C-alpha positions in Angstrom: 126.2 -170.8 154.2 129.7 -170.1 153.1 129.5 -172.9 150.5 126.2 -171.4 149.2 127.8 -168.0 148.9 130.7 -169.5 146.9 128.3 -171.3 144.6 126.3 -168.0 144.1 129.5 -166.1 143.3 130.7 -168.7 140.9 127.3 -168.7 139.2 127.4 -165.0 138.9 130.9 -165.0 137.4 130.1 -167.8 135.0 126.9 -166.0 134.0 128.8 -162.8 133.3 131.4 -164.7 131.3 128.6 -166.3 129.2 126.9 -163.0 128.5 130.2 -161.5 127.6 131.1 -164.3 125.2 127.6 -164.3 123.8 127.8 -160.5 123.1 131.3 -160.8 121.6 130.2 -163.6 119.3 127.1 -161.7 118.2 129.2 -158.6 117.4 131.7 -160.7 115.4 129.0 -162.2 113.2 127.2 -158.8 112.8 130.4 -157.3 111.5 131.1 -160.3 109.3 127.6 -160.1 107.8 127.9 -156.3 107.3 131.2 -156.7 105.5 129.7 -159.4 103.2 126.6 -157.4 102.4 128.7 -154.3 101.7 130.8 -156.3 99.2 127.8 -158.0 97.7 125.9 -154.8 97.1 128.8 -152.7 96.0 128.1 -150.3 98.9 129.8 -146.9 98.8 128.4 -145.8 102.1 127.9 -147.7 105.3 126.2 -150.9 106.5 125.0 -151.9 109.9 123.7 -155.3 111.0 122.0 -156.0 114.3 121.1 -159.6 115.4 118.1 -159.8 117.7 117.5 -162.4 120.4 119.4 -163.8 123.4 121.2 -166.0 123.9 122.9 -165.7 120.5 125.2 -168.7 120.9 122.3 -171.2 120.9 121.0 -169.6 117.6 124.5 -169.8 116.2 124.9 -173.5 117.0 121.6 -174.2 115.3 122.7 -172.2 112.2 119.5 -170.2 112.3 119.0 -166.6 113.6 115.5 -165.4 114.7 115.9 -161.9 113.3 118.5 -159.8 111.5 118.0 -156.1 111.1 120.0 -154.3 108.3 120.6 -150.6 107.7 122.3 -149.6 104.4 123.3 -146.0 103.5 124.4 -145.1 100.0 123.8 -148.4 98.3 123.8 -148.6 94.5 121.2 -150.9 92.9 122.4 -152.1 89.5 119.8 -153.2 86.9 119.9 -153.3 83.1 123.4 -152.0 83.2 122.4 -148.9 85.0 122.9 -147.9 88.6 120.4 -146.1 90.9 121.5 -144.9 94.3 119.3 -145.6 97.3 120.0 -143.1 100.1 118.6 -145.5 102.7 117.6 -149.1 102.8 116.3 -150.7 106.1 115.3 -154.3 106.1 114.3 -156.9 108.7 115.1 -160.6 107.9 113.3 -163.4 109.8 114.3 -167.0 110.3 117.8 -166.7 108.7 119.5 -170.0 108.0 123.2 -169.4 108.0 125.7 -171.0 105.6 128.6 -173.2 106.8 131.1 -170.4 107.4 128.6 -167.9 108.9 129.4 -165.4 106.1 125.8 -165.2 105.0 122.4 -166.9 104.8 118.9 -167.0 103.5 115.9 -165.5 105.3 112.5 -167.2 105.2 110.9 -163.8 104.8 111.9 -160.2 104.9 110.3 -156.7 104.8 111.8 -153.2 104.6 111.8 -149.7 103.2 114.1 -147.7 101.0 114.5 -144.0 100.0 115.5 -142.5 96.7 116.2 -138.7 97.1 115.3 -136.4 94.3 119.0 -135.8 93.5 119.5 -139.5 93.0 116.2 -139.8 91.1 117.4 -136.9 88.8 120.6 -138.9 88.2 118.6 -142.0 87.5 116.5 -140.3 84.8 119.6 -140.0 82.5 117.6 -137.4 80.4 119.0 -134.2 81.8 115.7 -133.5 83.7 115.6 -132.2 87.3 113.2 -133.8 89.7 111.7 -132.4 92.9 108.6 -132.9 95.1 105.3 -132.6 93.2 103.3 -131.3 96.2 101.3 -134.4 96.9 102.0 -138.1 97.6 102.9 -140.0 94.5 103.7 -136.8 92.6 107.0 -135.4 91.4 107.9 -132.2 89.6 110.1 -132.7 86.5 111.9 -129.7 84.9 113.6 -130.2 81.5 115.0 -128.2 78.6 113.8 -129.1 75.1 114.6 -127.7 71.7 111.6 -126.7 69.7 112.0 -125.0 66.3 115.6 -124.1 67.0 114.8 -122.6 70.4 115.6 -124.1 73.8 112.6 -124.0 76.1 112.5 -125.0 79.7 109.3 -126.8 80.8 108.1 -128.1 84.2 105.5 -130.7 84.6 103.8 -132.5 87.4 104.3 -136.2 87.0 102.9 -139.3 88.7 105.4 -141.9 90.0 104.1 -145.4 90.1 105.2 -149.0 90.5 104.3 -151.1 87.5 104.8 -154.7 86.3 107.8 -155.1 84.1 106.9 -156.0 80.5 110.2 -157.7 79.6 109.0 -161.2 80.4 111.3 -161.5 83.4 108.7 -160.4 86.0 109.4 -157.9 88.7 108.4 -154.2 89.1 109.6 -151.0 87.5 109.4 -147.4 88.9 107.6 -145.3 86.3 107.5 -141.5 86.0 104.9 -140.1 83.6 103.8 -136.4 83.1 100.2 -135.8 83.9 99.9 -133.0 81.3 102.4 -131.6 78.8 102.4 -127.9 77.8 101.9 -127.4 74.1 100.5 -130.9 73.7 98.3 -129.6 70.9 101.3 -128.7 68.7 102.3 -131.7 66.5 105.5 -133.3 67.8 105.9 -131.1 70.9 104.5 -133.5 73.4 106.7 -136.3 72.2 109.8 -134.1 72.5 108.9 -133.1 76.0 108.1 -136.6 77.1 111.4 -137.8 75.9 112.9 -135.7 78.6 110.3 -136.0 81.4 109.1 -139.6 81.2 111.2 -142.6 82.1 111.2 -146.1 83.7 113.7 -147.5 86.0 114.0 -151.2 86.9 115.1 -151.5 90.5 113.6 -154.9 91.4 116.2 -157.0 89.7 119.0 -155.1 91.5 117.7 -155.9 95.0 119.0 -158.8 97.1 117.7 -162.0 95.7 114.2 -162.6 96.9 113.5 -159.0 98.0 111.0 -157.2 95.8 109.3 -153.8 95.6 105.6 -153.9 96.7 104.6 -150.2 96.8 105.9 -146.6 96.8 104.9 -143.0 97.6 106.7 -139.6 97.6 107.0 -136.7 100.0 109.5 -133.8 100.5 112.4 -136.2 101.2 112.0 -138.2 98.1 110.4 -141.4 96.8 109.8 -144.1 99.5 109.8 -147.8 98.5 108.3 -150.7 100.4 110.0 -154.0 100.1 109.1 -157.6 100.9 109.8 -161.2 99.9 110.6 -164.7 100.9 113.8 -166.8 100.6 115.8 -163.7 100.6 119.6 -163.9 100.3 121.1 -161.9 103.2 124.7 -162.1 102.2 127.3 -164.6 100.9 130.6 -165.1 99.2 
């Protein structure tokens, strides 16, 4: 009996050591991936990586992780020489094949969501217009100052925000904001002047991690919500 008790105690101690080492290794790789992602995306805010599944060491030895969850805050997406800030980006990567030094990998598939606040959407417009919630899903209110016949007039319009296919021959999606109706549209030249301030496109797709693409969007009081998905998505790397 004493021998059996010794064996049980040794087993418990070894099990605890294995769990401890497993959790330490998982935390180390999580931090390494978070640092790489932060550097790759030019993140000004914070990044958090969580590796799902136990034991982690067996996944590590096989150079493939079952699932990696990513939370980014304050990431800037650069496309066409312009930057658009995403307040939040949450993504889940499945079947991640790690590279040789464990600094990154490629996921077989991924899905997630992102949020652009109205303050960041205002900055992204680059027209001087101010954007806010339009009162219904997929609607935004755009307020802009335009000069008509030497006078500066401020107009607010309700616009529809949609996800459209890019027409540049490179594929991908663009976020498009278009006014539903324009005040004074019957006056020659007025509608064009107002739309120069209120209507704009922004290509975000090409600035996402390679393989991750926009699939849908909607809006509410918090901002514009994007749905993301893709295959063969680059998680991080040198």
